[in-house]
C-alpha positions as CSV (number, residue, x, y, z in Angstrom):
1,M,63.7,-3.2,-25.2
2,S,64.9,-3.5,-21.6
3,D,61.3,-3.0,-20.4
4,V,59.8,-5.8,-22.5
5,V,62.7,-8.2,-21.5
6,N,62.2,-7.6,-17.9
7,E,58.6,-7.4,-17.8
8,L,58.2,-10.8,-19.7
9,D,61.1,-12.2,-18.0
10,L,62.6,-13.4,-21.3
11,D,65.8,-15.6,-21.6
12,A,66.3,-14.4,-25.2
13,L,64.9,-12.2,-27.8
14,V,65.5,-12.2,-31.5
15,I,65.6,-8.8,-33.2
16,T,65.2,-8.0,-36.9
17,D,65.8,-4.7,-38.6
18,T,68.2,-3.4,-35.9
19,W,69.6,-0.7,-38.3
20,L,73.0,-1.0,-36.6
21,T,75.9,-0.2,-38.7
22,G,78.8,-2.3,-37.4
23,N,80.6,1.0,-36.3
24,V,81.8,1.8,-32.9
25,S,78.9,4.1,-32.6
26,D,76.7,1.1,-32.1
27,Q,78.1,0.3,-28.8
28,N,76.3,3.4,-27.2
29,I,73.1,2.2,-28.7
30,V,73.4,-1.3,-27.7
31,G,74.6,-0.5,-24.2
32,E,71.3,1.8,-23.7
33,V,68.9,-1.1,-24.7
34,T,70.6,-4.2,-23.1
35,P,69.5,-4.8,-19.7
36,A,71.7,-5.8,-16.9
37,G,72.5,-9.4,-17.0
38,Y,71.9,-9.8,-20.7
39,S,74.3,-9.7,-23.8
40,F,73.6,-8.6,-27.3
41,H,75.1,-9.9,-30.5
42,H,74.2,-8.7,-33.9
43,A,75.0,-8.9,-37.6
44,A,74.9,-5.4,-39.4
45,R,73.7,-5.1,-43.0
46,I,77.0,-4.8,-44.8
47,H,76.1,-3.9,-48.4
48,K,73.1,-1.7,-47.7
49,K,71.9,0.9,-45.1
50,G,69.4,-0.5,-42.4
51,W,68.1,-4.0,-41.8
52,G,70.4,-6.1,-39.6
53,A,69.6,-9.0,-37.1
54,G,70.5,-9.5,-33.5
55,I,69.9,-11.7,-30.5
56,L,69.6,-10.5,-26.8
57,F,70.1,-13.3,-24.3
58,R,70.8,-13.9,-20.5
59,D,74.3,-14.0,-19.5
60,S,73.5,-17.3,-17.7
61,L,73.1,-19.1,-21.1
62,K,76.1,-20.4,-22.9
63,C,76.3,-19.0,-26.4
64,E,78.7,-20.0,-29.0
65,T,78.9,-17.8,-32.1
66,H,79.5,-19.5,-35.5
67,L,81.3,-18.1,-38.5
68,R,78.3,-16.6,-40.5
69,F,78.3,-16.5,-44.3
70,Q,78.2,-13.3,-46.2
71,T,75.2,-12.6,-48.3
72,K,74.1,-9.4,-50.2
73,S,70.3,-10.3,-50.0
74,F,69.9,-11.0,-46.1
75,E,71.6,-10.8,-42.8
76,N,72.2,-14.1,-40.7
77,Y,73.7,-14.6,-37.2
78,Q,74.4,-18.2,-36.2
79,L,75.0,-19.3,-32.7
80,T,74.3,-22.3,-30.5
81,V,72.7,-21.6,-27.1
82,V,72.9,-24.0,-24.3
83,S,71.0,-23.7,-20.9
84,G,72.1,-25.2,-17.7
85,G,69.1,-27.9,-18.1
86,G,71.4,-30.4,-19.7
């Protein structure tokens, strides 16, 4: 993931099917795939194994996380992203 983000000079990348669990062990995985200067936020699939959704974004973007609603059929991650452009 780091190679793609750096090569394409992306500001943000939305990812589905992360297969992250929401456990502490995710921190190692996220740390390995998150390039310097970026942050990664995700929503793990709570009621089933696998799936999940996440967003990788530049630290220079202001991101505000919103309370997400819980559902058994899909994951969601809600946030507002603001760039410096006004």
